[in-house]
N, C-alpha and C positions, 0 to 999 in steps of 0.2 A: 591911488585909484585902482591899483591891481592887487591890493592886499587881500589876504584871506577874509578879513572882516568885511570888506566891500562885497566880495562874492557871496558871503554868508547872508548879508543883508538882502541881496537879490533873491536868494533861495527862500529866506523867511517871507519875503513879500509874495513870492509865487505860492507858497503854502497858504498864506492868508487869502490869496485870490482864487484858491480852490484846486490847485494842482496837488494831486495825491500820490501819483505813481513815483515811488522812490527811485526807480531806474531813470526816470526822466529828470528828476531833481538832481541826481548824482551826475548825469551827463551835463546838465546845465551848469553845475558847479565846476566841473572839470574842464570845460571848454573855455579858453581864455578869450572872451569876447572882444577885449581891447585889441587883439591882433587882427580883427576882421574889419576894423574901421580906420579912417584916416587919423593920423596921430593928433591932428588939431582938435579932434572930437573925443580923444581918449578919456578925458575927465568925465564924459557922460556914458562911457561904455557899459556900465552896469545899471544905469537908470532904466526905468520901464518906458522907453520911448523908441520909436523907429528913427533911423538916422540916414542921411544921404550917403551913397557910396559912389556917386558919379553916374553920368549918362542917364540921368533921370530915374535911377534905381535907388532902392532903399534896403537897409537891413531891418527886418521886422523887430518889433518890440519883443523882449524876452517872454512875456506872457503868451503872445501869439505863437511863438516857436514851441513853447512848452505845451500849450493846449493842443496844437495840431499833432505833435509827437505822441502825446498821451492818448489822443483819439485813435491813432493807428495801433497803439499797444494794448488798449483796453481789453482785458480778458484774455490776453494772449501770453504765451510763455516767452515769445521773442518776436522781433520785428521781421526777421527773415530778409527777403530780397525786396528792396525798396527802390522805386523810380521817383526821382525828384524832378519836377518841371520848374526851372528857374533857379539855377545855381546861385546867382547873385554873387555876394562876397564870399560864399562858402560856409557861412555860420550855421545855417540849418543843416547843411551837409555834415558838418563837424558834430553837431548834436546827435544826428542819426547814427553816425559812426560810433560815437561814445556810448550810445544806447545799445550797441551790438548789431546794427543793421549792416547788410551788404548793400552798398549804395551805388546806384547808377544815376547820374545827374546831367540834365540837359540845360544848356544856356544858349540863347540866340545871339548874344552880343560877344564877339570875340575878345574885345578889350576887357570886359567884365570877367569873362572866363579866365583870362590870363591872370588877372588879379586874384581870383579865387584859388588858382593853382598855387600861387605864391603864399597866400594866407594859410592854406591848408598845410603846405610844406613847413611854414614857420611854426605852426601849431603841432607839427610832427604827426599829422593825420593825412596819410598819402594813399590810402587804400580805396578811395572812391574812383569809379570810372567816370571821368568827365567828358562830355560830348558837346561839340558845337553843332547845334541843330535847331529845328523848329519844334517846339514842345507840343504843338497840336498833333504831331505824328507819333508821339511816344517813342519807344525804342523796341520795335518788333523783334529784332534779332536777339534781344535779351529776355523777352517775355516768355512765360507769364510772370507777373510780380505778385508778391504777398501784399504789397501796399504801394500806393502812389500818392505823393504829396505835391500839390501845386502851390507855388508862392507868387502867383499873379492871378488877377481876377478875370475869369472867363464869363462871357455873356451866356454861353451854353457849354455843357460838358462835351469836350471832344470825344466822338464815338470811339476813336482808336484807343483811348485810354481805358474805357470800360472793357473793350475787347481784350486788352492786354492784362487785365486783372484775372488772377485765377480764382476759382470758386473758394469762397471764404475770405477773399481779399477785400481790402478797403481802399477807397479813394477819398481823400480829404482835400477840399479846395474852396476858395472864395468864389462865389457866383454873384454877378450883378454888375451894374454900370455905376450910376450915381449912388445907389444904395446897394451895399454888398453884405452878404451873410456867408458864414462858413457852412458848407454842406458836407455831410458824410454819406458816401455811397458804399453799400456793401453788396457784394455779389454772392447770392445764395443759390441753392439748387432750384429755387422757385423764382429766380429772377433778381432784379436789382431792388434793394430797399434803400430809401434815402431819408435822411434826418437833417432838419434845419437847426443850426446852432446860432451863436451870437453874431451881432453885427461886427464887421471888420472894415479895414480900408487898405487895399493893396493897389499897386500899379497894375495897369491892364495887361492881359495876355495878348501879345501881338504876333502876327504871322511872319514867316520868313526868318532869315538870319542875316546878321551884319558882321 
């Protein structure tokens, strides 16, 4: 289940689903997804499904991870400095690192964050700055960011996140409650431009930390 053939099948499927950026595809191939899920689910590691990681959280399906990363990169030479809201198991963090980003990642659940540290260490990807905090607040001491990616669904875009984007920066996140869609926010000299993308399903963005 961790063979080169298995990973290549995932990459070919992503191509067929419309992922075009070779930097994203290379990062998806190089990150060992099976290290970021429970061993009991390892046989499904490279299937295009989201999987439980404990405490009511999930690892997103590969297509969603690839699509959100591609939207941050589109038309840019590099990702630059990225803030991730919702570290989860660390898989999206790992893909961002492999795609060349400098990553700051916030997780509100201490137990999940501890798992992410172990997973990233096992994958030999230890350069992200992981923070136990409330994602609504962003990370003002490290701002501004070239991009922000949120892996939990917000009912409204937290104003602090838009404030922490630098001009030319992008925020990609799911917005909605029962019905969710990916939205891309771009900060320009003339204000914020937003674009609605496909329907998705994420766990909700919750306040506070545990």
